[in-house]
C-alpha positions as CSV (number, residue, x, y, z in Angstrom):
1,M,5.9,27.5,-5.0
2,S,5.0,23.7,-4.4
3,D,5.8,21.8,-1.2
4,P,9.1,19.8,-1.8
5,S,7.8,16.7,-0.4
6,S,5.0,16.8,-3.0
7,K,7.5,16.7,-5.5
8,E,9.5,13.9,-3.8
9,R,6.3,12.0,-3.5
10,E,5.4,12.1,-7.2
11,I,9.0,11.0,-7.9
12,L,8.8,8.0,-5.7
13,V,5.6,6.9,-7.4
14,V,6.9,7.2,-10.8
15,M,10.0,5.1,-9.7
16,R,7.6,2.7,-7.9
17,K,5.6,2.3,-11.2
18,V,8.6,2.0,-13.4
19,L,10.5,-0.9,-11.4
20,A,7.0,-2.8,-11.0
21,Q,6.9,-2.4,-15.0
22,V,10.4,-3.7,-15.5
23,I,9.3,-6.7,-13.1
24,K,6.5,-7.3,-15.5
25,D,8.3,-7.0,-18.7
26,T,11.2,-9.1,-17.8
27,T,9.3,-11.9,-15.9
28,P,9.3,-15.3,-18.0
29,P,6.1,-16.7,-18.6
30,S,6.8,-19.9,-17.1
31,Q,8.6,-21.0,-13.9
32,A,10.4,-23.2,-15.9
33,M,12.3,-20.8,-18.0
34,K,15.4,-18.8,-16.6
35,H,14.9,-15.1,-15.5
36,P,16.9,-12.6,-17.6
37,L,18.0,-10.9,-14.6
38,S,20.6,-12.0,-12.2
39,E,19.7,-12.9,-8.8
40,Q,21.7,-9.9,-7.4
41,T,19.7,-7.3,-9.5
42,I,16.4,-8.9,-8.4
43,H,17.6,-8.6,-4.6
44,D,18.8,-5.1,-5.5
45,V,15.2,-4.5,-7.3
46,R,13.4,-5.7,-4.2
47,N,15.4,-3.5,-1.9
48,C,14.5,-0.4,-3.9
49,L,10.9,-1.3,-3.7
50,G,11.4,-1.7,0.2
51,L,13.2,1.9,0.3
52,I,10.5,3.5,-1.8
53,S,7.7,2.4,0.1
54,L,9.4,3.1,3.5
55,R,10.1,6.8,2.5
56,E,6.6,7.1,1.0
57,R,5.5,5.8,4.4
58,E,7.7,8.2,6.1
59,L,6.3,11.5,3.9
60,A,3.0,10.3,4.7
61,D,3.7,10.3,8.4
62,A,5.4,13.5,8.2
63,A,2.1,14.9,6.4
64,G,-0.1,13.5,9.0
65,A,-2.1,11.4,6.3
66,A,-3.8,8.3,7.4
67,Q,-2.3,4.9,6.6
68,E,-4.2,3.7,3.4
69,R,-4.7,-0.1,3.2
70,P,-5.9,-1.9,0.3
71,Y,-9.5,-3.7,1.4
72,Y,-12.1,-6.0,-0.2
73,T,-15.4,-4.3,-0.6
74,D,-17.2,-7.1,0.9
75,Q,-15.1,-7.1,4.0
76,K,-16.5,-6.5,7.2
77,P,-15.2,-3.0,8.5
78,A,-13.6,-3.3,11.7
79,A,-15.6,-0.8,13.5
80,E,-19.5,-0.6,13.7
81,V,-21.5,2.7,13.5
82,V,-24.0,2.5,16.4
83,P,-26.8,5.1,15.9
84,I,-27.0,7.5,18.7
85,T,-30.8,6.5,19.3
86,R,-29.7,3.0,19.7
87,I,-27.0,3.9,22.8
88,G,-28.3,2.7,26.2
89,K,-31.0,0.7,24.9
90,P,-31.3,-3.1,25.0
91,S,-30.9,-5.1,22.1
92,K,-33.7,-6.9,20.5
93,N,-32.1,-10.2,21.2
94,G,-32.0,-9.6,24.9
95,E,-28.3,-8.8,25.2
96,E,-26.8,-5.7,26.6
């Protein structure tokens, strides 16, 4: 039998995608136009998306999954890989 948390993750993904599509479909093309959804509905949709992402994070933490964050391909990585052959040797520019 499949893991119950995987089914819950699948449901959360579908719910997030559906809410995002509703937002895209109902957002007016111009800022000057009135939004078809009420302020309360917009607030409730934001709360739903927040709860979905919170639960997804909880499930990922419980499963031991690393947090995935978006990044740009040209973004400098936070850590630099140093070859083992360079360990203990001074760099070419004289700094240690």
